[in-house]
TIMAR-766163 format. One record per residue (C-alpha): residue number from 1; x, y negated, z negated. Coordinates in steps of 0.02 Angstrom, whole numbers. Each point is the difference from the previous one (the first is absolute). Example, Ala and Ser with C-alpha at 12.3 -4.5 7.8 and 13.67 -1.06 7.14 Angstrom:
// residues 2
SITE; 1; 615; 225; -390
SITE; 2; 69; -172; 33
//
This chain:
// residues 751
SITE; 1; 0; 0; 0
SITE; 2; 145; -114; -43
SITE; 3; 74; 29; 172
SITE; 4; -166; -40; 87
SITE; 5; -16; -168; -92
SITE; 6; 181; -39; 38
SITE; 7; -25; 31; 185
SITE; 8; -162; -101; -1
SITE; 9; 86; -146; -87
SITE; 10; 145; 0; 125
SITE; 11; -125; 8; 145
SITE; 12; -94; -150; -68
SITE; 13; 163; -97; -13
SITE; 14; 44; 42; 179
SITE; 15; -174; -47; 59
SITE; 16; 13; -168; -88
SITE; 17; 170; -28; 81
SITE; 18; -63; 26; 176
SITE; 19; -170; -82; -16
SITE; 20; 2; -189; 23
SITE; 21; -34; -110; -147
SITE; 22; -133; -131; 14
SITE; 23; 65; -93; 151
SITE; 24; -35; -178; 49
SITE; 25; -17; -47; 184
SITE; 26; 125; -142; 9
SITE; 27; -6; -120; 148
SITE; 28; 153; -101; 47
SITE; 29; 21; -134; 133
SITE; 30; 168; -61; 65
SITE; 31; 9; -179; 63
SITE; 32; 133; -107; 85
SITE; 33; 7; -173; -76
SITE; 34; 30; -135; 130
SITE; 35; 116; -148; -26
SITE; 36; -139; -115; 56
SITE; 37; -113; 70; -136
SITE; 38; -129; 137; 3
SITE; 39; 30; 182; 36
SITE; 40; -44; 140; 121
SITE; 41; -13; 189; -22
SITE; 42; 150; 106; 48
SITE; 43; -54; 155; 99
SITE; 44; 105; 158; -17
SITE; 45; 102; -67; -145
SITE; 46; 82; 128; -114
SITE; 47; -40; 19; -185
SITE; 48; 119; 106; -104
SITE; 49; -81; 93; -146
SITE; 50; 151; 5; -115
SITE; 51; -58; 133; -125
SITE; 52; -59; 121; 135
SITE; 53; 145; -42; 118
SITE; 54; -112; -16; 151
SITE; 55; -43; -128; 133
SITE; 56; -175; -64; 40
SITE; 57; -32; -98; 159
SITE; 58; -131; -136; 13
SITE; 59; -132; 4; 137
SITE; 60; -27; -128; 137
SITE; 61; -73; -122; -127
SITE; 62; 145; 16; -124
SITE; 63; -104; 108; -119
SITE; 64; 46; 164; -86
SITE; 65; -90; 112; -124
SITE; 66; 72; 105; -139
SITE; 67; -70; 116; -133
SITE; 68; 84; -56; -160
SITE; 69; 4; 111; -153
SITE; 70; 130; -97; -99
SITE; 71; 100; -160; 2
SITE; 72; 87; -24; 168
SITE; 73; 141; -109; 68
SITE; 74; -39; -50; 179
SITE; 75; 127; -88; 111
SITE; 76; -65; -78; 161
SITE; 77; 124; -25; 142
SITE; 78; -5; -57; 180
SITE; 79; 142; -19; 123
SITE; 80; 70; -176; -13
SITE; 81; -96; -50; -158
SITE; 82; 41; -2; -185
SITE; 83; -68; 138; -111
SITE; 84; -140; -19; -127
SITE; 85; -15; 116; -149
SITE; 86; -160; 27; -100
SITE; 87; -20; 111; -153
SITE; 88; -179; 67; -4
SITE; 89; -76; 61; -163
SITE; 90; -138; 131; -3
SITE; 91; -171; -71; 37
SITE; 92; 61; -139; 114
SITE; 93; -113; 3; 154
SITE; 94; 107; -105; 119
SITE; 95; 152; -111; 21
SITE; 96; 76; -112; 133
SITE; 97; 181; -2; 57
SITE; 98; 77; -157; 75
SITE; 99; 160; 11; 103
SITE; 100; 89; -163; 35
SITE; 101; 149; -56; 100
SITE; 102; 117; 107; 103
SITE; 103; 113; 104; -108
SITE; 104; 190; -6; 24
SITE; 105; 91; 163; -24
SITE; 106; 180; 21; -58
SITE; 107; 67; -57; 166
SITE; 108; -116; -150; 3
SITE; 109; -94; 68; 150
SITE; 110; -188; 13; 11
SITE; 111; -44; 178; 48
SITE; 112; -128; -57; 127
SITE; 113; 132; -95; 98
SITE; 114; 123; 57; 131
SITE; 115; 159; -69; -74
SITE; 116; 70; -121; -126
SITE; 117; 158; -57; -88
SITE; 118; 36; 47; -180
SITE; 119; 28; -144; -119
SITE; 120; 82; 117; -125
SITE; 121; 132; 96; 99
SITE; 122; 176; -72; 20
SITE; 123; 3; 66; 178
SITE; 124; -129; -70; 120
SITE; 125; -117; 148; 23
SITE; 126; -137; 6; 130
SITE; 127; -138; 122; -43
SITE; 128; -117; 83; 123
SITE; 129; -144; 66; -103
SITE; 130; -123; 141; 34
SITE; 131; -121; -127; 72
SITE; 132; 139; -70; 109
SITE; 133; 34; 174; 67
SITE; 134; -181; 5; 58
SITE; 135; 13; -162; 101
SITE; 136; 55; 99; 153
SITE; 137; -6; 180; 54
SITE; 138; 158; 35; -103
SITE; 139; 13; 179; 59
SITE; 140; 176; 9; -72
SITE; 141; 121; -106; -99
SITE; 142; 76; -77; 158
SITE; 143; -168; -78; 47
SITE; 144; -15; -81; -172
SITE; 145; 114; -147; 41
SITE; 146; -93; -82; 144
SITE; 147; -58; -141; -116
SITE; 148; 177; -33; -61
SITE; 149; 129; -108; 88
SITE; 150; 135; 63; -120
SITE; 151; -6; 173; 78
SITE; 152; 4; 22; 189
SITE; 153; -61; 165; 70
SITE; 154; 46; 69; 171
SITE; 155; 42; 158; 96
SITE; 156; 175; 72; 3
SITE; 157; -32; 59; 179
SITE; 158; -139; 33; 124
SITE; 159; 3; 190; -15
SITE; 160; -2; 59; -181
SITE; 161; -128; -120; -75
SITE; 162; 117; -30; -148
SITE; 163; -46; -161; -90
SITE; 164; 141; -101; -74
SITE; 165; -7; -152; -112
SITE; 166; 117; -148; -16
SITE; 167; 25; -102; -157
SITE; 168; 111; -155; -4
SITE; 169; 41; 30; 184
SITE; 170; 75; 173; -25
SITE; 171; -61; 176; 32
SITE; 172; -106; 84; -132
SITE; 173; 142; 119; -36
SITE; 174; 74; -140; -106
SITE; 175; -160; -11; -102
SITE; 176; -12; 122; -144
SITE; 177; -165; 95; 1
SITE; 178; -67; 52; -170
SITE; 179; -143; 114; -49
SITE; 180; -47; -60; -175
SITE; 181; 183; -48; -22
SITE; 182; 71; 162; 71
SITE; 183; 112; -25; 155
SITE; 184; -83; 82; 151
SITE; 185; 5; 0; 192
SITE; 186; 187; 28; 4
SITE; 187; 101; 85; 137
SITE; 188; -101; 105; 120
SITE; 189; -164; -62; -74
SITE; 190; 33; -182; 44
SITE; 191; -55; -3; 185
SITE; 192; -178; 58; -37
SITE; 193; -10; -18; -189
SITE; 194; -125; -143; 10
SITE; 195; -119; 106; 103
SITE; 196; 3; 132; -138
SITE; 197; -83; -116; -128
SITE; 198; -185; -24; 39
SITE; 199; -57; -174; -47
SITE; 200; -151; 71; -92
SITE; 201; 114; 98; -116
SITE; 202; 66; -163; -71
SITE; 203; -68; -122; -127
SITE; 204; 131; -136; 30
SITE; 205; 165; -44; 85
SITE; 206; 129; -119; -75
SITE; 207; 125; -88; 116
SITE; 208; 153; -76; -85
SITE; 209; 130; -88; 107
SITE; 210; 184; 14; -41
SITE; 211; 103; 129; -99
SITE; 212; -115; -6; -153
SITE; 213; 36; 125; -142
SITE; 214; 151; 116; -16
SITE; 215; -104; 133; -89
SITE; 216; -56; 86; 162
SITE; 217; 172; 10; 80
SITE; 218; 101; -102; 124
SITE; 219; -99; 18; 162
SITE; 220; -106; -159; -14
SITE; 221; 90; -124; 113
SITE; 222; -143; -102; 74
SITE; 223; -131; 49; -127
SITE; 224; -108; 133; -81
SITE; 225; -174; 62; 46
SITE; 226; -83; 96; -140
SITE; 227; -158; 103; 27
SITE; 228; -125; 35; -138
SITE; 229; -108; 152; 38
SITE; 230; -174; 38; -62
SITE; 231; 14; 61; -179
SITE; 232; -55; 166; -78
SITE; 233; -93; -104; -130
SITE; 234; -110; -85; 132
SITE; 235; -186; 19; -34
SITE; 236; -29; 66; 177
SITE; 237; -34; 187; 13
SITE; 238; -19; -20; 188
SITE; 239; 58; -126; 130
SITE; 240; -20; 32; 186
SITE; 241; 57; -109; 145
SITE; 242; -34; 36; 185
SITE; 243; 70; -100; 145
SITE; 244; -4; 4; 190
SITE; 245; 55; -118; 137
SITE; 246; -14; -26; 187
SITE; 247; 183; 46; 26
SITE; 248; -41; 179; -57
SITE; 249; 68; -19; -175
SITE; 250; -90; 87; -141
SITE; 251; 29; 34; -183
SITE; 252; -83; 63; -157
SITE; 253; 57; -29; -179
SITE; 254; -65; 83; -157
SITE; 255; 47; -41; -179
SITE; 256; -66; 81; -158
SITE; 257; 50; -55; -175
SITE; 258; -47; 118; -142
SITE; 259; 20; -21; -188
SITE; 260; 7; 169; -86
SITE; 261; 25; -70; -175
SITE; 262; 58; -160; -85
SITE; 263; 178; 61; 32
SITE; 264; -4; 79; 174
SITE; 265; -55; -73; 166
SITE; 266; 40; 30; 183
SITE; 267; -34; -67; 173
SITE; 268; -6; 95; 164
SITE; 269; 37; -93; 161
SITE; 270; -23; 68; 175
SITE; 271; 21; -76; 173
SITE; 272; -24; 62; 177
SITE; 273; 20; -113; 149
SITE; 274; 75; -29; 170
SITE; 275; -46; -38; 179
SITE; 276; -123; 110; 92
SITE; 277; 63; -32; 177
SITE; 278; 137; -82; 104
SITE; 279; -20; -165; 94
SITE; 280; 100; -89; 135
SITE; 281; -81; -170; 19
SITE; 282; 149; -83; 86
SITE; 283; 21; 142; 128
SITE; 284; 186; 28; -31
SITE; 285; -29; 191; -14
SITE; 286; 47; -6; -186
SITE; 287; -118; 18; -148
SITE; 288; -37; -170; -75
SITE; 289; 6; 82; -172
SITE; 290; 47; 178; -48
SITE; 291; -128; 133; -39
SITE; 292; 12; 23; -188
SITE; 293; -70; 125; -122
SITE; 294; 39; -27; -183
SITE; 295; -52; 94; -157
SITE; 296; 51; -77; -165
SITE; 297; -48; 60; -175
SITE; 298; 53; -54; -174
SITE; 299; -42; 40; -179
SITE; 300; 47; -113; -146
SITE; 301; -17; 38; -186
SITE; 302; 2; -108; -155
SITE; 303; 18; 53; -182
SITE; 304; -19; -121; -145
SITE; 305; 33; 42; -182
SITE; 306; -68; -110; -141
SITE; 307; 180; -22; -56
SITE; 308; 29; -100; 159
SITE; 309; 94; 132; 98
SITE; 310; -47; 1; 184
SITE; 311; 37; 131; 133
SITE; 312; -33; -23; 185
SITE; 313; 38; 129; 132
SITE; 314; -59; 50; 172
SITE; 315; 41; 60; 174
SITE; 316; -34; -44; 181
SITE; 317; 5; 101; 160
SITE; 318; 7; -75; 175
SITE; 319; -12; 83; 170
SITE; 320; -3; -105; 158
SITE; 321; 18; 37; 186
SITE; 322; 30; -141; 127
SITE; 323; -5; 32; 188
SITE; 324; 59; -143; 110
SITE; 325; 79; -38; 167
SITE; 326; -78; 21; 171
SITE; 327; -182; 47; 9
SITE; 328; 30; 176; 67
SITE; 329; 145; 40; -117
SITE; 330; -32; 134; -130
SITE; 331; 82; 78; -152
SITE; 332; 113; 117; 101
SITE; 333; 146; -112; 46
SITE; 334; 80; 130; 112
SITE; 335; -157; 0; 106
SITE; 336; -3; -191; -5
SITE; 337; 177; -14; 66
SITE; 338; -27; 135; 131
SITE; 339; -153; -97; 59
SITE; 340; 90; -167; 3
SITE; 341; -103; -68; -147
SITE; 342; 67; -108; -142
SITE; 343; -82; 57; -161
SITE; 344; 20; -24; -186
SITE; 345; -59; 96; -151
SITE; 346; 33; -36; -183
SITE; 347; -48; 120; -139
SITE; 348; 14; -60; -180
SITE; 349; -28; 116; -146
SITE; 350; 40; -43; -178
SITE; 351; -39; 29; -182
SITE; 352; 32; -117; -146
SITE; 353; -18; 23; -187
SITE; 354; 28; -118; -145
SITE; 355; -2; -8; -190
SITE; 356; -8; -156; -110
SITE; 357; 8; 11; -190
SITE; 358; -14; -150; -116
SITE; 359; 26; 15; -188
SITE; 360; -23; -144; -125
SITE; 361; 132; -9; -134
SITE; 362; -35; -159; -97
SITE; 363; -167; -89; 16
SITE; 364; 56; -159; -88
SITE; 365; 137; -35; 129
SITE; 366; -90; 86; 144
SITE; 367; 145; 122; 15
SITE; 368; -24; 137; 129
SITE; 369; 96; 131; 92
SITE; 370; -53; 62; 172
SITE; 371; 56; 136; 119
SITE; 372; -40; 1; 186
SITE; 373; 38; 148; 114
SITE; 374; -40; 12; 185
SITE; 375; 38; 139; 125
SITE; 376; -28; 2; 188
SITE; 377; 23; 128; 138
SITE; 378; -31; -61; 179
SITE; 379; 14; 74; 174
SITE; 380; 12; -108; 157
SITE; 381; -2; 94; 166
SITE; 382; -9; -95; 164
SITE; 383; 47; -21; 182
SITE; 384; 6; -159; 106
SITE; 385; 18; 46; 183
SITE; 386; 177; 66; 13
SITE; 387; 41; -30; -184
SITE; 388; -36; 126; -138
SITE; 389; 10; -57; -180
SITE; 390; -20; 112; -152
SITE; 391; 11; -62; -178
SITE; 392; -19; 78; -173
SITE; 393; 4; -97; -164
SITE; 394; 1; 55; -181
SITE; 395; 1; -140; -129
SITE; 396; 0; -9; -189
SITE; 397; -18; -161; -99
SITE; 398; 9; -22; -188
SITE; 399; -16; -155; -109
SITE; 400; 17; -8; -190
SITE; 401; -56; -167; -71
SITE; 402; 9; -74; -175
SITE; 403; -89; -166; -37
SITE; 404; -24; -102; -157
SITE; 405; -57; -174; -50
SITE; 406; 122; -80; -121
SITE; 407; -133; -131; -38
SITE; 408; -137; -92; 94
SITE; 409; 128; -88; 112
SITE; 410; 134; 132; 33
SITE; 411; -16; 169; 85
SITE; 412; 133; 126; 52
SITE; 413; -15; 145; 122
SITE; 414; 140; 121; 38
SITE; 415; 18; 172; 73
SITE; 416; 79; 126; 117
SITE; 417; -44; 44; 180
SITE; 418; 47; 155; 100
SITE; 419; -32; 24; 184
SITE; 420; 45; 142; 118
SITE; 421; -43; 12; 186
SITE; 422; 45; 150; 106
SITE; 423; -18; -32; 187
SITE; 424; 17; 115; 150
SITE; 425; -20; -104; 160
SITE; 426; 44; 54; 176
SITE; 427; -21; -88; 167
SITE; 428; 24; 103; 158
SITE; 429; -34; -31; 185
SITE; 430; -99; 109; 120
SITE; 431; -12; 19; 189
SITE; 432; 125; -75; 120
SITE; 433; 51; -132; -127
SITE; 434; 74; 134; -113
SITE; 435; 129; 40; 135
SITE; 436; 70; -178; -3
SITE; 437; 168; -10; -90
SITE; 438; -57; -160; -88
SITE; 439; -159; 83; -69
SITE; 440; 78; 49; -165
SITE; 441; -112; 87; -129
SITE; 442; -1; -86; -168
SITE; 443; -2; 93; -165
SITE; 444; -38; -101; -157
SITE; 445; -5; 134; -136
SITE; 446; 46; -81; -165
SITE; 447; -37; -16; -185
SITE; 448; -26; -171; -80
SITE; 449; 14; 10; -190
SITE; 450; 9; -143; -123
SITE; 451; -17; -39; -186
SITE; 452; -28; -172; -74
SITE; 453; -7; -93; -164
SITE; 454; -111; -154; -6
SITE; 455; -52; -132; -124
SITE; 456; -124; -143; 7
SITE; 457; -32; -143; -122
SITE; 458; -158; -107; -3
SITE; 459; -26; -165; -87
SITE; 460; -177; -71; -3
SITE; 461; -79; -158; -69
SITE; 462; -153; -99; 49
SITE; 463; 101; -96; 131
SITE; 464; 153; 106; 39
SITE; 465; 24; 179; 56
SITE; 466; 172; 70; 39
SITE; 467; 38; 179; 53
SITE; 468; 180; 50; 29
SITE; 469; 61; 173; 42
SITE; 470; 149; 102; 56
SITE; 471; 10; 170; 83
SITE; 472; 165; 94; 11
SITE; 473; -11; 152; 113
SITE; 474; 126; 131; 50
SITE; 475; -33; 79; 171
SITE; 476; 98; 158; 35
SITE; 477; 23; -52; 184
SITE; 478; 19; -188; -15
SITE; 479; 76; -30; -172
SITE; 480; -50; -133; -127
SITE; 481; -144; -120; 40
SITE; 482; -38; -148; -113
SITE; 483; -162; -101; 16
SITE; 484; -38; -150; -111
SITE; 485; -174; -81; 14
SITE; 486; -87; -146; -83
SITE; 487; -176; -73; 5
SITE; 488; -51; -166; -77
SITE; 489; -170; -82; -20
SITE; 490; -37; -172; -71
SITE; 491; -174; -73; -25
SITE; 492; 12; -190; 6
SITE; 493; -186; 0; -41
SITE; 494; -138; 130; 13
SITE; 495; -25; -63; 178
SITE; 496; 182; -6; 60
SITE; 497; 107; 158; -2
SITE; 498; 178; 17; 65
SITE; 499; 91; 165; 32
SITE; 500; 176; 43; 55
SITE; 501; 88; 166; 25
SITE; 502; 158; 77; 67
SITE; 503; 83; 168; 6
SITE; 504; 91; 136; 92
SITE; 505; -68; 156; 82
SITE; 506; 70; 157; 80
SITE; 507; -74; 135; 109
SITE; 508; 69; 146; 97
SITE; 509; -59; -10; 181
SITE; 510; -81; 153; 78
SITE; 511; 48; -30; 181
SITE; 512; -140; 100; 82
SITE; 513; -144; -30; -120
SITE; 514; 37; -187; -11
SITE; 515; 8; -20; 190
SITE; 516; -122; 128; 69
SITE; 517; -41; -110; 150
SITE; 518; 173; 27; 74
SITE; 519; -47; 181; 36
SITE; 520; -140; -58; 118
SITE; 521; 125; -61; 129
SITE; 522; 114; 76; 133
SITE; 523; 152; -70; -91
SITE; 524; 126; 118; -78
SITE; 525; 46; -32; -182
SITE; 526; 179; -32; -48
SITE; 527; 66; -22; -178
SITE; 528; 155; -102; -38
SITE; 529; 145; 95; -77
SITE; 530; 4; -12; -189
SITE; 531; -176; -72; -11
SITE; 532; -41; -59; -177
SITE; 533; -186; 22; -32
SITE; 534; -6; -93; -167
SITE; 535; -79; -172; 24
SITE; 536; 31; -143; -121
SITE; 537; -95; -166; -8
SITE; 538; -37; -151; -110
SITE; 539; -170; -85; -6
SITE; 540; -41; -168; -80
SITE; 541; -163; -94; -2
SITE; 542; -122; -114; -87
SITE; 543; -184; -42; -10
SITE; 544; -102; -150; -57
SITE; 545; -186; 23; -31
SITE; 546; -123; -142; -31
SITE; 547; -174; 39; -68
SITE; 548; -111; -139; 65
SITE; 549; -150; -81; -87
SITE; 550; -133; 20; 134
SITE; 551; -109; 132; 81
SITE; 552; -143; 96; -77
SITE; 553; 120; 84; -122
SITE; 554; 164; -98; -22
SITE; 555; 82; 155; -75
SITE; 556; -7; 77; 173
SITE; 557; 68; -151; 95
SITE; 558; 188; -4; 22
SITE; 559; 138; -55; 118
SITE; 560; 160; 103; 0
SITE; 561; 170; -26; 84
SITE; 562; 134; 136; 23
SITE; 563; 179; 2; 60
SITE; 564; 110; 156; 9
SITE; 565; 176; 28; 66
SITE; 566; 72; 172; 33
SITE; 567; 179; 38; 52
SITE; 568; 88; 167; 30
SITE; 569; 173; 50; -56
SITE; 570; -16; 167; 89
SITE; 571; -132; 57; 125
SITE; 572; -29; 137; 128
SITE; 573; -34; -76; 172
SITE; 574; -104; 92; 131
SITE; 575; 41; -88; 164
SITE; 576; -80; 34; 170
SITE; 577; 77; -156; 79
SITE; 578; 184; 46; -15
SITE; 579; 24; 138; 129
SITE; 580; -113; 52; 145
SITE; 581; -73; 173; -24
SITE; 582; 45; 11; -185
SITE; 583; -68; -45; -171
SITE; 584; 155; -50; -95
SITE; 585; -1; 21; -190
SITE; 586; 139; -89; -93
SITE; 587; 38; -102; -155
SITE; 588; -29; -186; -10
SITE; 589; 151; -106; 44
SITE; 590; -52; -178; -41
SITE; 591; -148; -93; -78
SITE; 592; -176; 70; -13
SITE; 593; -131; -104; -90
SITE; 594; -181; -57; -3
SITE; 595; -83; -157; -63
SITE; 596; -187; 8; -34
SITE; 597; -119; -142; -42
SITE; 598; -184; 27; -45
SITE; 599; -147; -104; -58
SITE; 600; -162; 72; -70
SITE; 601; -163; -90; -38
SITE; 602; -162; 70; -68
SITE; 603; -161; -79; -63
SITE; 604; -186; 27; -25
SITE; 605; -82; -150; 86
SITE; 606; -166; 52; -75
SITE; 607; -77; 147; -92
SITE; 608; 35; 172; 76
SITE; 609; 107; -70; 141
SITE; 610; 188; 28; -1
SITE; 611; 129; -68; 122
SITE; 612; 182; 54; 6
SITE; 613; 129; -71; 121
SITE; 614; 182; 54; 15
SITE; 615; 146; -48; 111
SITE; 616; 171; 85; 4
SITE; 617; 155; -49; 100
SITE; 618; 154; 111; 16
SITE; 619; 174; -35; 68
SITE; 620; 90; 168; 15
SITE; 621; 179; 12; 65
SITE; 622; 117; 148; 24
SITE; 623; 173; 27; 75
SITE; 624; -2; 122; 147
SITE; 625; 153; 68; 89
SITE; 626; 35; -98; 158
SITE; 627; -125; -138; -43
SITE; 628; 52; -71; -167
SITE; 629; -130; -77; -116
SITE; 630; -170; 4; 87
SITE; 631; -183; -2; -46
SITE; 632; -51; 171; -64
SITE; 633; -97; 86; 140
SITE; 634; -183; 53; -21
SITE; 635; -25; -110; -153
SITE; 636; -150; -118; -1
SITE; 637; 46; -182; -30
SITE; 638; -164; -46; -83
SITE; 639; -171; 64; -50
SITE; 640; -156; -96; -52
SITE; 641; -152; 80; -81
SITE; 642; -171; -72; -41
SITE; 643; -123; 107; -99
SITE; 644; -177; -50; -46
SITE; 645; -124; 100; -103
SITE; 646; -180; -46; -38
SITE; 647; -110; 101; -116
SITE; 648; -188; -13; -20
SITE; 649; -71; 1; -177
SITE; 650; 31; 161; -96
SITE; 651; 128; 56; 131
SITE; 652; -134; 83; 103
SITE; 653; 76; -65; 162
SITE; 654; 186; -39; 24
SITE; 655; 69; -84; 155
SITE; 656; 188; 3; 36
SITE; 657; 95; -87; 139
SITE; 658; 188; -3; 30
SITE; 659; 99; -93; 133
SITE; 660; 185; 24; 34
SITE; 661; 125; -95; 106
SITE; 662; 155; 104; 33
SITE; 663; 161; -87; 50
SITE; 664; 128; 48; 133
SITE; 665; 141; 126; -16
SITE; 666; 167; 0; 88
SITE; 667; -2; 144; 123
SITE; 668; 153; 112; 25
SITE; 669; 97; -49; 156
SITE; 670; -55; 150; 103
SITE; 671; -184; -35; -41
SITE; 672; 22; -185; 36
SITE; 673; 72; 42; 171
SITE; 674; -142; 122; 38
SITE; 675; -140; -117; -56
SITE; 676; 78; -162; 59
SITE; 677; -9; -89; -168
SITE; 678; 113; -13; -152
SITE; 679; -136; 1; -133
SITE; 680; -169; 82; -21
SITE; 681; -153; -113; 12
SITE; 682; -95; -76; -145
SITE; 683; -165; 92; -18
SITE; 684; -157; -4; -110
SITE; 685; -93; 141; -87
SITE; 686; -178; -10; -69
SITE; 687; -85; 120; -122
SITE; 688; -176; 1; -70
SITE; 689; -100; 112; -116
SITE; 690; -175; 3; -76
SITE; 691; -40; 104; -153
SITE; 692; -173; 40; -70
SITE; 693; -5; 61; -179
SITE; 694; -134; 114; -68
SITE; 695; -10; 94; -164
SITE; 696; 162; 101; 2
SITE; 697; 16; -16; 190
SITE; 698; 95; -121; 112
SITE; 699; -27; 1; 187
SITE; 700; 119; -102; 106
SITE; 701; 31; -40; 183
SITE; 702; 141; -100; 74
SITE; 703; 115; -38; 143
SITE; 704; 186; -24; 26
SITE; 705; 94; -93; 136
SITE; 706; -162; -85; 51
SITE; 707; 88; -101; 136
SITE; 708; 58; 163; 82
SITE; 709; 182; -58; 5
SITE; 710; 124; 137; 45
SITE; 711; 181; 21; 48
SITE; 712; -33; 51; 179
SITE; 713; 169; 83; 30
SITE; 714; 43; 96; -156
SITE; 715; 123; 124; 77
SITE; 716; 143; -50; 112
SITE; 717; 28; 120; 144
SITE; 718; -159; 99; -32
SITE; 719; -7; 48; 184
SITE; 720; 167; 93; -20
SITE; 721; 7; 62; -180
SITE; 722; 159; 101; 30
SITE; 723; 85; -145; 85
SITE; 724; 132; -116; -78
SITE; 725; -122; -144; -33
SITE; 726; -130; 95; -102
SITE; 727; -28; -84; -169
SITE; 728; -155; 4; -111
SITE; 729; 80; -94; -145
SITE; 730; -38; -181; 47
SITE; 731; -172; -25; -76
SITE; 732; -38; -180; -48
SITE; 733; -191; -3; 6
SITE; 734; -157; 106; -17
SITE; 735; -8; 158; 106
SITE; 736; -189; 24; -13
SITE; 737; -136; -121; 56
SITE; 738; -159; -49; -90
SITE; 739; -53; 133; -124
SITE; 740; -167; 16; -91
SITE; 741; -24; 109; -152
SITE; 742; -129; 52; -127
SITE; 743; 6; 88; -165
SITE; 744; -77; 30; -169
SITE; 745; 57; 14; -179
SITE; 746; -106; 96; -125
SITE; 747; 36; -6; -187
SITE; 748; -84; 109; -129
SITE; 749; 23; -78; -171
SITE; 750; 14; 105; -157
SITE; 751; -159; 1; -103
//
């Protein structure tokens, strides 16, 4: 009998636990308070129920309902607005939430905007937010910079479709790419690395000009671009993006963030995309863009312990196949050559894994120790007409970091870095070219191993910020490398901010990966005897930013001026102007420098309307054998960008328009002779997009290159691709005409 009553009592307890208590139907309304007075409901705002750790979304009238059984802490949020927190006691029937202003995040950038400049950072940092990534199609990272004059995007050649960026007038190989502060896109990954990062996988991009910090190594010469991915802690169990365009491009992205417990969370990311068919709009017998098929998957994990210990780890796998060249050329190069066809195929396969561990040691002084490990294995198999190139890369990176705050003004960070790259690279020639005595195969098998000790000191007050650092590295092939760097910021007032920086950078050139376009020519490649591949450069610069007292929101009105100077002590020169029939690769023997000036202006003339205008001018010079100091070829002298965005109330409709004016480039001498002009023309580019927002769903349509401007002759000697004049590496303008696209983004919020 005792057992029966015991079981009955336990059952009643369980029943009481699962049955709801007397619940109250609570009604909440989220409003946006206008500066002019009054308010309006915010549809599809998010309300975080703190105790239950769940998200509620308001309806089209800004209203949500909740069954409350106990006291609840409710936090209302909306993109671009401040939060409002209300504590509701049992029995309360309703409450109103009022969101005011546009909230600045840590980098002083409103999340609903495309870009901004941080007031806090000692280095001028431009931020492209998640909303900014949605201003254009942004299929991949390379397409994310069309609204920026700081970064110029172009093709390395007219065959492979490889996108390359330029920052401060120099190739993107001199810009250090970071994935949440881990160095990435190095070596064989650099030619197509930006196409391996779908724009919809990212939540922001930070662009910092100049050498910046020593903590991430020595390879930042012109700047750093850091990518922040979607987080495992995102309240989005499902995100889906679909995209298609009139130039046969398609893609699909899926992201799913799951929280298994207060400690463990993960996010799955998947991408499939490419081009469905080949096109030859200029009738030169060559594909305007390669046929591409890419599959890209990633999984990221996050562990958080109440003690403060954090662990992040994950992996990514990429498989991509690119088929280019003449329209009839296929993947069997022997058959191509036998049939007199010039073809190209590039197969990239790679896997990457990483681990990041952060452990707090002393909370009072914010003392922490962190370990970062990253491993990559990548295969690059390709042919370019008569050239066959095969590359294999195995890389391991490790960084041990210790940081502490001595007091509120002084902070010290120090640590050790280890890096090892094992390369196997071979270039061979096929067909009749292989029989030529000057067609020498090139083997670049090597190991690049280095270890470094670094230290960085930060001094911060209300007006002054100074960050000074030193990195001493020993490279087993190149010896000792020493890189000092300094960043200084002074706020004359809250509205006038001055920055200055300077420092040294090093990078080891990968001859083939850095200059992939040279393979899409009939020229043979010749390396100078005793070639030193370690490049060494200094970069200095400054910035003055004025926050101006006009516009709808003066906090978002500023005028900014930049100047940067870069000069090389050692550089690898890839020269197609020195000797007919050859691409000569040798070490710099004379000056090589760039001077870059830029002005940025942004304002909100009235509510929900943003205007950003940017102009950049570059003077780039290099010493070439037989010519002396000349203007660096294929480098744009200037770029101007105007971006306007108008949003209807409640962000239901968003209209984006971007105009570019691209300046001339000095053409190599052989291209100037063929085209009858020494520089490329100045040309415009127009972009437009309209987005309609529904509950959890965005539908967008847009167009690129609306003026249908194209480089009519993209390939020299296309009528005789095996002749001496064939060259697909002189691309100065767009290869595709007007392109229309459409897509959708669906987000399922956690309830």
